[in-house]
C-alpha positions as CSV (number, residue, x, y, z in Angstrom):
1,X,0.0,0.0,0.0
2,X,1.4,3.4,-1.0
3,X,1.9,6.2,1.5
4,X,-1.1,8.4,0.3
5,X,-3.5,5.5,0.7
6,X,-2.1,4.6,4.1
7,X,-2.4,8.2,5.3
8,X,-6.0,8.3,4.1
9,X,-6.9,5.1,6.0
10,X,-5.2,6.4,9.1
11,X,-7.2,9.7,9.0
12,X,-10.5,7.8,8.5
13,X,-9.8,5.6,11.5
14,X,-8.8,8.5,13.7
15,X,-11.9,10.6,12.9
16,X,-14.1,7.5,13.4
17,X,-12.6,6.9,16.9
18,X,-13.0,10.6,17.8
19,X,-16.6,10.7,16.5
20,X,-17.4,7.6,18.5
21,X,-15.9,9.1,21.7
22,X,-17.8,12.4,21.1
23,X,-21.2,10.5,21.0
24,X,-20.5,8.4,24.1
25,X,-22.1,9.7,27.3
26,X,-19.8,9.4,30.3
27,X,-20.8,6.9,32.9
28,X,-20.9,9.7,35.5
29,X,-23.5,11.6,33.4
30,X,-25.6,8.5,33.0
31,X,-25.9,8.1,36.8
32,X,-26.6,11.8,37.6
33,X,-28.2,14.9,36.0
34,X,-25.4,17.5,35.6
35,X,-26.3,21.0,36.6
36,X,-24.5,24.3,36.9
37,X,-25.1,28.1,36.7
38,X,-28.5,29.7,37.2
39,X,-31.3,27.4,38.5
40,X,-34.7,27.2,36.7
41,X,-37.7,28.6,38.4
42,X,-38.7,25.2,39.6
43,X,-36.3,22.3,40.3
44,X,-38.3,19.1,40.1
45,X,-37.7,15.8,41.7
46,X,-36.1,13.3,39.3
47,X,-35.2,9.6,39.5
48,X,-31.5,10.6,39.7
49,X,-29.7,13.1,41.8
50,X,-28.4,16.4,40.4
51,X,-24.6,16.6,40.1
52,X,-23.4,20.1,40.6
53,X,-20.3,20.3,38.4
54,X,-19.8,24.0,39.0
55,X,-21.5,26.4,41.4
56,X,-25.2,27.0,41.0
57,X,-27.1,30.2,41.9
58,X,-30.5,31.9,42.3
59,X,-30.1,35.1,40.2
60,X,-31.0,38.5,41.7
61,X,-34.7,39.3,41.5
62,X,-35.6,35.7,40.7
63,X,-37.5,33.1,42.9
64,X,-36.5,29.5,42.7
65,X,-38.6,26.7,44.1
66,X,-37.0,23.3,44.9
67,X,-39.6,20.5,45.2
68,X,-39.6,17.8,47.8
69,X,-37.2,14.9,47.3
70,X,-34.6,16.8,45.2
71,X,-31.0,15.8,45.9
72,X,-28.0,17.9,45.0
73,X,-24.5,16.3,45.0
74,X,-21.8,18.9,45.0
75,X,-18.3,18.5,43.6
76,X,-15.3,20.0,45.4
77,X,-15.1,23.8,45.4
78,X,-18.7,24.2,44.3
79,X,-21.7,25.6,46.2
80,X,-25.1,27.3,46.0
81,X,-25.3,31.2,45.9
82,X,-28.7,32.6,46.6
83,X,-28.9,36.2,45.3
84,X,-32.7,36.1,44.8
85,X,-35.2,34.1,46.8
86,X,-35.1,30.4,47.4
87,X,-37.9,28.2,48.6
88,X,-36.8,24.6,49.4
89,X,-40.0,22.7,50.3
90,X,-39.1,19.2,51.5
91,X,-41.1,16.9,53.7
92,X,-40.3,14.4,56.5
93,X,-40.3,11.5,54.1
94,X,-38.8,13.4,51.1
95,X,-36.4,16.1,52.3
96,X,-34.4,18.4,50.0
97,X,-30.8,17.2,50.3
98,X,-27.6,19.3,49.8
99,X,-24.6,16.9,50.2
100,X,-21.3,15.7,48.9
101,X,-20.8,13.9,45.6
102,X,-19.2,11.1,47.6
103,X,-22.3,10.2,49.6
104,X,-22.6,6.5,49.1
105,X,-26.4,6.5,49.5
106,X,-26.8,8.6,46.3
107,X,-23.5,7.7,44.6
108,X,-22.9,4.0,45.0
109,X,-19.8,4.1,42.7
110,X,-17.8,6.6,44.7
111,X,-14.4,5.5,45.7
112,X,-14.3,7.9,48.6
113,X,-16.4,8.4,51.8
114,X,-18.1,11.8,52.3
115,X,-16.3,14.1,54.7
116,X,-16.5,17.7,56.0
117,X,-15.1,20.3,53.6
118,X,-16.2,18.3,50.5
119,X,-18.0,21.3,49.0
120,X,-18.4,25.0,49.9
121,X,-21.9,25.4,51.2
122,X,-24.9,27.6,50.7
123,X,-24.5,31.4,50.7
124,X,-27.6,33.7,51.2
125,X,-27.0,37.2,50.1
126,X,-28.8,40.4,51.1
127,X,-32.4,40.4,49.7
128,X,-35.7,41.9,50.6
129,X,-37.7,38.7,50.2
130,X,-37.0,35.9,52.7
131,X,-35.7,32.5,51.7
132,X,-37.2,29.4,53.2
133,X,-35.7,26.0,53.9
134,X,-38.2,23.4,55.0
135,X,-37.2,19.8,55.8
136,X,-33.8,20.4,54.2
137,X,-30.5,18.4,54.9
138,X,-27.1,20.2,54.6
139,X,-24.1,18.1,55.2
140,X,-20.3,17.5,54.5
141,X,-19.8,21.2,53.4
142,X,-17.4,23.8,54.5
143,X,-19.7,26.3,56.2
144,X,-23.3,24.8,55.9
145,X,-25.6,27.8,55.4
146,X,-24.0,31.2,55.6
147,X,-26.4,34.1,55.4
148,X,-25.5,37.8,55.3
149,X,-29.1,38.7,55.8
150,X,-31.5,38.0,58.7
151,X,-34.5,37.3,56.4
152,X,-34.2,33.5,56.4
153,X,-36.5,30.8,57.8
154,X,-35.4,27.3,58.6
155,X,-38.1,24.7,59.4
156,X,-37.2,21.2,60.6
157,X,-33.7,21.3,59.0
158,X,-30.9,18.9,59.6
159,X,-27.1,19.8,59.6
160,X,-24.6,17.0,59.6
161,X,-20.7,17.0,59.6
162,X,-20.1,20.4,58.1
163,X,-16.5,21.7,58.4
164,X,-16.4,25.1,60.1
165,X,-20.0,25.8,61.1
166,X,-23.4,24.5,60.3
167,X,-25.3,27.8,60.2
168,X,-24.3,31.5,60.6
169,X,-26.0,34.9,60.3
170,X,-23.7,37.9,59.4
171,X,-20.7,35.9,60.5
172,X,-22.2,34.9,63.9
173,X,-22.6,31.2,64.4
174,X,-26.0,29.9,65.4
175,X,-25.9,27.1,67.9
176,X,-27.7,24.0,66.6
177,X,-29.4,22.6,69.7
178,X,-31.4,19.8,68.2
179,X,-31.3,17.3,65.3
180,X,-34.3,19.0,63.7
181,X,-33.5,22.7,63.7
182,X,-35.8,25.8,63.3
183,X,-34.9,29.4,62.9
184,X,-36.8,32.6,62.3
185,X,-35.5,36.1,63.0
186,X,-37.3,38.4,65.4
187,X,-38.0,40.8,62.5
188,X,-39.7,38.1,60.5
189,X,-41.6,36.9,63.6
190,X,-42.7,40.5,64.3
191,X,-43.7,41.0,60.7
192,X,-45.7,37.7,60.8
193,X,-47.4,38.9,64.1
194,X,-48.2,42.3,62.6
195,X,-49.6,40.6,59.5
196,X,-51.8,38.3,61.7
197,X,-52.9,41.3,63.7
198,X,-53.8,43.2,60.6
199,X,-55.7,40.2,59.1
200,X,-57.6,39.8,62.4
201,X,-58.4,43.5,62.4
202,X,-59.6,43.4,58.8
203,X,-61.7,40.3,59.6
204,X,-63.2,42.1,62.6
205,X,-64.2,45.0,60.5
206,X,-65.8,42.7,57.9
207,X,-67.6,40.9,60.7
208,X,-68.8,44.2,62.1
209,X,-70.1,45.3,58.7
210,X,-71.7,41.9,58.2
211,X,-73.3,41.8,61.6
212,X,-76.0,44.5,61.0
213,X,-77.0,42.9,57.8
214,X,-77.3,39.5,59.5
215,X,-79.3,41.1,62.4
216,X,-81.5,42.7,59.9
217,X,-82.0,39.5,58.0
218,X,-82.6,37.7,61.3
219,X,-85.2,40.3,62.3
220,X,-86.9,40.0,58.9
221,X,-86.8,36.2,59.3
222,X,-88.4,36.5,62.8
223,X,-91.1,38.9,61.5
224,X,-91.9,36.5,58.6
225,X,-91.9,33.6,61.2
226,X,-94.4,35.6,63.4
227,X,-96.5,36.4,60.4
228,X,-96.6,32.8,59.4
229,X,-97.5,31.7,62.9
230,X,-100.2,34.3,63.0
231,X,-101.5,33.1,59.6
232,X,-101.4,29.5,60.9
233,X,-103.3,30.5,64.0
234,X,-105.8,32.4,62.0
235,X,-106.3,29.4,59.7
236,X,-106.8,27.1,62.7
237,X,-109.2,29.5,64.3
238,X,-111.2,29.8,61.0
239,X,-111.3,26.1,60.6
240,X,-112.4,25.7,64.2
241,X,-115.3,28.2,63.7
242,X,-116.3,26.4,60.5
243,X,-116.4,23.0,62.3
244,X,-118.3,24.6,65.2
245,X,-120.9,26.1,62.9
246,X,-121.2,22.8,61.0
247,X,-121.5,20.8,64.2
248,X,-124.2,23.1,65.7
249,X,-126.1,23.1,62.4
250,X,-126.0,19.3,62.4
251,X,-127.3,19.1,66.0
252,X,-130.1,21.6,65.4
253,X,-131.2,20.4,61.9
254,X,-130.7,16.7,62.8
255,X,-132.5,17.1,66.1
256,X,-135.4,19.1,64.6
257,X,-135.8,16.6,61.7
258,X,-135.7,13.7,64.1
259,X,-138.4,15.3,66.3
260,X,-140.6,16.0,63.3
261,X,-140.2,12.5,62.0
262,X,-140.9,11.2,65.5
263,X,-144.3,12.8,65.4
264,X,-144.9,11.4,61.9
265,X,-143.7,8.0,63.1
266,X,-146.1,8.0,66.1
267,X,-149.1,9.1,63.9
268,X,-148.3,6.4,61.3
269,X,-147.8,3.7,64.0
270,X,-151.1,4.7,65.7
271,X,-153.0,4.4,62.4
272,X,-151.2,1.1,61.7
273,X,-152.1,-0.3,65.1
274,X,-155.7,0.7,64.6
275,X,-156.0,-1.1,61.3
276,X,-154.4,-4.1,62.8
277,X,-157.2,-4.2,65.4
278,X,-159.8,-4.0,62.6
279,X,-158.2,-6.8,60.7
280,X,-158.3,-9.0,63.7
281,X,-161.9,-8.3,64.5
282,X,-163.2,-8.3,60.9
283,X,-162.5,-10.2,57.8
284,X,-159.6,-8.8,55.7
285,X,-161.0,-7.1,52.6
286,X,-159.2,-5.8,49.6
287,X,-159.5,-2.2,50.7
288,X,-158.4,-2.9,54.2
289,X,-155.4,-4.9,53.0
290,X,-154.3,-1.9,50.8
291,X,-154.6,0.5,53.8
292,X,-152.7,-1.8,56.0
293,X,-149.8,-1.9,53.5
294,X,-149.8,1.8,53.2
295,X,-149.7,2.4,56.9
296,X,-147.0,-0.2,57.4
297,X,-144.7,1.5,54.7
298,X,-145.3,5.0,56.2
299,X,-144.5,3.7,59.7
300,X,-141.2,2.1,58.5
301,X,-140.3,5.2,56.4
302,X,-140.8,7.7,59.3
303,X,-138.8,5.4,61.6
304,X,-135.9,5.5,59.1
305,X,-136.1,9.3,58.8
306,X,-136.4,9.7,62.5
307,X,-133.2,7.5,63.1
308,X,-131.4,9.5,60.4
309,X,-132.2,12.8,62.0
310,X,-131.1,11.8,65.4
311,X,-128.0,10.2,63.9
312,X,-127.0,13.5,62.2
313,X,-127.6,15.3,65.6
314,X,-125.3,12.8,67.4
315,X,-122.6,13.3,64.7
316,X,-122.9,17.1,65.2
317,X,-122.4,16.6,69.0
318,X,-119.3,14.5,68.3
319,X,-117.8,17.0,65.9
320,X,-118.4,19.9,68.3
321,X,-116.6,17.9,71.1
322,X,-113.7,17.3,68.7
323,X,-113.3,21.0,68.0
324,X,-112.8,21.6,71.8
325,X,-109.5,19.8,71.6
326,X,-108.0,22.2,68.9
């Protein structure tokens, strides 16, 4: 093979190897999510930890929210600089973790054990808005959390094996007295108290404005209730009067009709008894038989009418008695 051809083959092989290397993802990047520079507005929990390859920051005027369960593994000489506002919202079961890249729990391939001074730490710069760390873990750093401002809140945070200090405000170390640490400055506490007082005062004003309206509505409701009760009583009274009139009418009419039919009944019975005597003493003739049938029917009819009249009178008495219980 001549020299030009050999040189051409050598160049092809060289470029092929370089191209193959450039398309190969390093094993470290396959295990972690590399991150550096400015953080996005929301850092979401992933199936892999974030590997901080160079320092990360919250830019001035920006607010960054770190979701529960997020894990940051910091390389040597890297850290987190908060120039804006940071909200790290972890939970008991899923804290937000800031730790060394050598932590065996999150980096099983590390050849080294984690140790203090492995990374710089978290710096909070002066900012009007407060930063909040809730259920956060800071460990194996140089200075833990170092804040130059007092507007920071720590809720149930854990510090573990940091080099110089765990937490400091304006260069003054804060004594960590428990495994789960809380911090809130007096200024923030007073501001929260003032805010609560203001909210209570506004609520009281709203309630005071609302009270007359509610009293008025209650008064109207009571008036309507009284009117309804009066109407109900009036209806009951009218119904009672109607029943009284009906029952008295039944007694009077039924009794009068019964008395009238009693007289008719007695007259018919007297005539019927008389013709019965005649039929016993004399032979029954056709005319006598006809009269006997007539008197018998009249007697039975007046007896029925008499019973009906007295029955209506008794019903009226019962109805009148019933109205007395209303």
